[in-house]
C-alpha positions in Angstrom: -43.1 33.5 -3.5 -43.2 37.3 -3.6 -41.9 38.8 -6.9 -39.4 41.6 -6.2 -39.2 44.3 -8.8 -39.3 47.6 -6.9 -35.5 48.0 -7.0 -35.6 47.9 -10.8 -38.0 50.8 -11.0 -36.6 53.0 -8.4 -35.8 55.7 -11.0 -38.6 56.6 -13.4 -37.7 56.3 -17.1 -39.4 56.0 -20.4 -38.6 52.3 -20.5 -39.8 51.5 -17.0 -43.3 50.4 -18.2 -41.8 48.1 -20.8 -39.5 46.5 -18.2 -42.5 45.7 -16.1 -44.4 44.3 -19.1 -41.7 41.9 -20.1 -41.6 40.1 -16.8 -43.0 36.6 -16.8 -42.9 35.4 -13.2 -45.8 36.9 -11.3 -47.1 38.5 -14.5 -50.7 38.7 -15.9 -49.6 36.6 -18.9 -48.7 33.7 -16.6 -52.1 33.7 -14.8 -54.3 34.2 -17.9 -52.6 32.3 -20.7 -54.5 29.0 -20.1 -57.9 30.8 -20.0 -56.9 32.7 -23.1 -55.9 29.5 -25.0 -59.2 27.8 -24.2 -61.1 30.9 -25.2 -59.4 31.3 -28.5 -59.7 27.5 -29.3 -63.5 27.6 -28.7 -63.8 31.0 -30.5 -62.1 29.7 -33.7 -63.9 26.4 -33.7 -67.3 28.3 -33.7 -66.0 30.8 -36.3 -64.8 27.9 -38.5 -68.2 26.2 -38.3 -70.0 29.5 -39.1 -67.9 30.3 -42.1 -67.5 26.9 -43.7 -69.9 24.4 -42.0 -73.3 25.9 -42.0 -75.9 26.4 -44.8 -77.7 29.6 -45.5 -80.5 29.0 -43.0 -78.1 27.8 -40.4 -75.9 31.0 -40.9 -79.0 33.2 -40.4 -80.0 31.5 -37.2 -76.5 31.7 -35.9 -76.3 35.4 -36.8 -79.5 36.0 -34.8 -77.9 34.2 -31.8 -74.8 36.3 -32.1 -76.7 39.5 -32.1 -78.8 38.3 -29.1 -75.7 37.4 -27.1 -74.0 40.6 -27.9 -77.0 42.6 -26.8 -77.3 40.9 -23.4 -73.5 40.6 -22.8 -73.4 44.2 -21.7 -76.1 43.6 -19.1 -73.8 41.6 -16.8 -72.3 44.0 -14.1 -68.8 42.5 -14.4 -66.8 45.7 -13.8 -68.8 46.7 -10.7 -68.9 43.3 -9.0 -65.3 42.4 -9.9 -63.9 45.8 -8.9 -65.6 45.8 -5.5 -64.4 42.2 -4.9 -60.8 42.9 -5.8 -60.8 46.0 -3.6 -62.0 43.9 -0.6 -59.4 41.2 -1.2 -56.5 43.6 -1.6 -57.5 45.4 1.5 -57.7 42.1 3.4 -54.3 41.1 2.0 -52.7 44.4 3.2 -54.2 44.0 6.6 -52.8 40.5 6.8 -49.4 41.8 5.9 -49.7 44.4 8.7 -50.4 41.6 11.2 -47.1 39.8 10.5 -45.2 39.5 13.8 -41.7 40.8 14.2 -39.6 40.0 17.3 -37.1 42.9 16.9 -38.7 45.2 19.5 -38.9 42.5 22.1 -35.2 41.7 21.5 -34.2 45.3 21.8 -36.2 45.8 25.0 -34.6 42.7 26.5 -31.1 43.9 25.6 -32.0 47.2 27.3 -33.7 46.0 30.5 -32.0 42.6 30.9 -28.3 43.2 30.1 -25.4 41.2 31.3 -23.8 37.8 30.9 -24.4 34.5 32.7 -28.0 34.0 33.9 -29.2 37.2 32.1 -27.9 36.0 28.7 -29.5 32.6 29.2 -32.8 34.3 30.0 -32.6 36.5 27.0 -31.9 33.6 24.7 -34.8 31.5 26.2 -37.3 34.4 26.1 -36.5 35.2 22.5 -36.6 31.6 21.5 -40.1 31.4 23.0 -41.2 34.4 21.0 -39.9 33.0 17.8 -41.5 29.6 18.7 -44.8 31.4 19.0 -44.4 32.9 15.6 -43.4 29.6 14.1 -46.3 27.7 15.6 -48.7 30.3 14.2 -47.2 30.2 10.7 -47.2 26.4 10.8 -50.9 26.5 11.6 -51.8 28.7 8.6 -49.2 28.0 5.9 -48.9 24.6 4.1 -45.3 25.6 3.2 -44.2 26.0 6.9 -46.3 22.9 7.8 -44.4 20.8 5.3 -41.1 22.0 6.6 -42.0 21.7 10.3 -44.8 19.1 10.5 -44.3 18.0 14.1 -42.9 19.1 17.4 -40.1 16.5 16.9 -39.1 18.2 13.7 -39.0 21.5 15.6 -36.8 19.9 18.3 -34.3 18.8 15.6 -34.3 22.2 14.1 -33.5 23.9 17.4 -36.9 25.6 18.0 -37.6 23.9 21.3 -36.3 21.3 23.7 -37.6 17.8 24.3 -39.2 18.9 27.6 -41.0 21.8 25.9 -42.2 19.5 23.1 -43.8 17.2 25.7 -45.4 20.1 27.4 -46.8 21.4 24.1 -48.1 17.9 23.3 -49.9 17.8 26.6 -51.5 21.3 26.2 -52.6 20.4 22.7 -54.2 17.1 23.9 -55.9 18.8 26.8 -57.3 21.8 24.9 -57.8 20.4 21.4 -56.7 23.8 20.0 -53.5 25.2 18.6 -50.9 26.0 21.2 -49.1 29.0 19.8 -50.1 31.0 23.0 -48.1 28.7 25.3 -44.6 30.0 24.5 -45.7 33.6 25.2 -46.9 32.4 28.6 -43.5 30.9 29.2 -41.8 34.1 28.1 -44.0 36.4 30.3 -43.3 34.2 33.3 -39.6 34.2 32.7 -39.7 38.1 32.5 -41.7 38.1 35.7 -39.1 35.9 37.5 -36.3 38.1 36.3 -38.1 41.2 37.7 -38.8 39.4 41.0 -35.1 38.4 41.4 -33.8 41.8 40.5 -32.3 41.2 37.1 -34.8 43.5 35.6 -34.4 46.6 37.7 -37.6 48.7 37.0 -41.3 48.0 36.8 -41.4 50.0 33.6 -39.0 47.6 31.9 -41.0 44.7 33.1 -44.3 46.3 31.8 -42.7 47.2 28.5 -41.5 43.7 27.8 -44.8 42.1 28.8 -46.9 44.6 26.7 -44.7 44.0 23.7 -44.9 40.2 23.9 -48.7 40.4 24.4 -48.9 42.7 21.3 -47.0 40.1 19.3 -49.3 37.4 20.5 -52.3 39.6 19.4 -50.8 39.8 15.9 -50.4 36.0 15.8 -54.1 35.7 16.9 -55.2 38.0 14.1 -53.3 35.9 11.6 -55.1 32.8 12.8 -58.4 34.7 12.5 -57.7 35.8 8.9 -56.9 32.2 8.1 -60.1 30.7 9.7 -62.5 33.5 8.7 -62.6 34.0 5.0 -64.5 36.2 2.7 -68.0 34.6 2.3 -67.9 31.8 -0.3 -71.1 33.0 -2.0 -69.4 36.3 -2.8 -66.4 34.6 -4.5 -68.8 32.3 -6.4 -70.9 35.2 -7.7 -67.8 37.1 -9.0 -66.4 34.0 -10.6 -69.7 33.1 -12.3 -70.1 36.7 -13.5 -66.7 36.8 -15.1 -66.9 33.4 -16.8 -70.5 33.9 -17.9 -69.4 37.1 -19.5 -66.9 35.2 -21.6 -69.4 32.4 -22.5 -71.6 35.1 -24.0 -68.5 36.8 -25.5 -67.2 33.7 -27.3 -70.5 33.8 -29.3 -71.5 37.5 -29.2 -68.0 38.5 -30.2 -68.0 36.6 -33.5 -67.6 38.6 -36.7 -70.5 38.3 -39.1 -71.0 38.6 -42.8 -70.4 42.3 -43.6 -72.7 42.2 -46.7 -75.8 41.9 -44.5 -75.2 45.3 -42.9 -75.7 44.3 -39.3 -75.1 47.2 -36.8 -71.6 47.1 -35.3 -70.6 44.4 -37.8 -69.2 46.4 -40.6 -65.7 45.0 -40.3 -64.7 41.3 -40.6 -61.5 40.4 -38.7 -60.1 37.0 -38.0 -58.5 38.0 -34.7 -60.8 39.2 -31.9 -58.5 41.9 -30.5 -60.9 43.6 -28.2 -62.3 40.4 -26.8 -58.8 39.3 -26.0 -58.1 42.5 -24.2 -61.3 42.1 -22.2 -60.3 38.6 -21.2 -56.9 39.7 -20.2 -58.3 42.6 -18.1 -61.2 40.8 -16.4 -59.6 37.3 -15.9 -56.4 38.9 -14.9 -58.3 41.0 -12.3 -60.0 37.9 -11.0 -56.7 35.9 -10.8 -55.2 38.7 -8.8 -58.0 38.4 -6.3 -57.6 34.6 -6.2 -53.8 34.9 -5.6 -54.2 37.4 -2.8 -57.2 35.7 -1.2 -55.0 33.3 0.7 -51.4 34.7 0.8 -50.2 31.8 3.0 -49.3 29.3 0.2 -46.5 29.1 -2.3 -47.8 31.2 -5.2 -45.8 34.0 -6.8 -47.6 36.6 -4.7 -47.6 34.8 -1.3 -45.6 35.7 1.7 -42.2 34.0 2.1 -42.7 32.6 5.6 -39.7 30.2 5.7 -37.2 33.0 4.9 -39.0 35.2 7.4 -38.6 32.6 10.2 -34.9 32.2 9.4 -34.5 35.9 9.5 -36.2 36.1 12.9 -33.9 33.4 14.3 -30.8 35.1 13.1 -31.9 38.5 14.4 -32.8 37.4 17.9 -29.7 35.3 18.2 -27.6 38.4 17.4 -29.6 40.7 19.7 -29.5 38.2 22.6 -25.6 38.3 22.7 -23.9 40.5 25.2 -22.1 42.5 22.5 -25.4 43.7 21.1 -26.3 45.4 24.3 -22.9 47.0 24.9 -23.0 50.8 24.9 -20.2 52.6 23.0 -18.4 55.5 24.6 -20.0 58.9 24.1 -17.3 60.7 22.1 -17.7 63.4 19.4 -16.7 62.7 15.9 -13.4 64.1 14.5 -15.3 66.5 12.2 -17.4 67.7 15.2 -14.2 68.4 17.2 -12.5 70.3 14.4 -15.6 72.4 13.5 -16.6 73.2 17.1 -16.8 77.0 17.7 -17.0 76.8 21.5 -13.4 76.8 22.9 -12.4 74.5 25.7 -12.0 76.0 29.2 -8.3 75.0 29.1 -7.7 77.2 26.0 -9.5 80.4 27.1 -7.4 83.5 27.5 -6.3 84.5 30.9 -8.4 87.6 31.0 -11.6 85.7 29.9 -14.3 85.0 32.5 -16.5 82.0 32.4 -19.3 83.8 34.2 -19.5 86.7 31.8 -23.1 86.7 30.4 -23.4 86.3 26.7 -25.4 88.7 24.6 -28.4 87.1 22.8 -30.6 88.5 20.1 -34.2 88.7 21.1 -37.0 87.8 18.6 -37.5 91.5 17.9 -34.0 92.0 16.8 -32.8 93.8 20.0 -29.8 92.6 21.9 -30.5 91.4 25.5 -28.2 90.2 28.2 -28.5 86.7 29.7 -29.0 87.0 33.4 -28.3 83.4 34.3 -24.6 82.7 34.5 -23.1 79.8 32.7 -22.2 76.8 34.9 -19.0 75.1 33.7 
């Protein structure tokens, strides 16, 4: 699930970068170490054969192959293709996050326009339960984690998301339409709001419209999530990027070999046993590709995916709190003690006997002149 680290880097310091680099969960080391291990194993096997297993003619042929691969390795447009792909995937991931539905506004509007106990409280609870059910059905349709936790309508009944009657109605709608039924609870919620307005429990048309608009906006967000799940980035684009990155390192495992320095090959004047720069290239390029792979579908259980189960639990607790009567109670409008003690305007009961409430105050004009207010103060 999502790796939280922002609270550790709230204040900039010289060691902040080192703190980020030492993390393992969700780090670049965790996603590239397998690829790096395979790369180094193949690299050292080829290097060992070149240094100890080939004759003179075989070494010369291998050196020509290394120079040829090194020359054409730079032809592959890895940085351009990979950078554009990652930009597209990160933008899609951010837009997906912005589509996550939150029921808080609906709950606040209900507490405002449908206050009271008795029937009103039952209606608030039912409407908000329908809203959370719409969100849950949407997330169960796109996330394997939520689907494993709530695989059927019966499981949702046991967890308190809906009643037996509602489960039967959803089963019927699903059988009749053959589609997902996340839209049905919003229909129930809108009809319940309309009934409350018709029977006078919602007193204004503006309140009725505000509630319906907010729930339809939430339904629209759920629909966009379903769209992001069913309409992916074209597969051919992901294949091109993946082939470009791994083809680059196929050439690199040969073209990055160190050759005999006594033969004075260009760019082969140093013989090192550890390919430092090739390792850095692999960490950067493969790490970049793995970032895109993790963010391409943020509905699973990777380190960078959204935590839908905890979000559903949070929504249920929030709407349960806001549906209670106490959440819609209005406190008395009284000034704070500090405001009373620092107030410069005296109370009418404390004015001197010779003071007049209707005496006009003298105000300073924008030009600095003193002018007299012609409208008397009304106590």
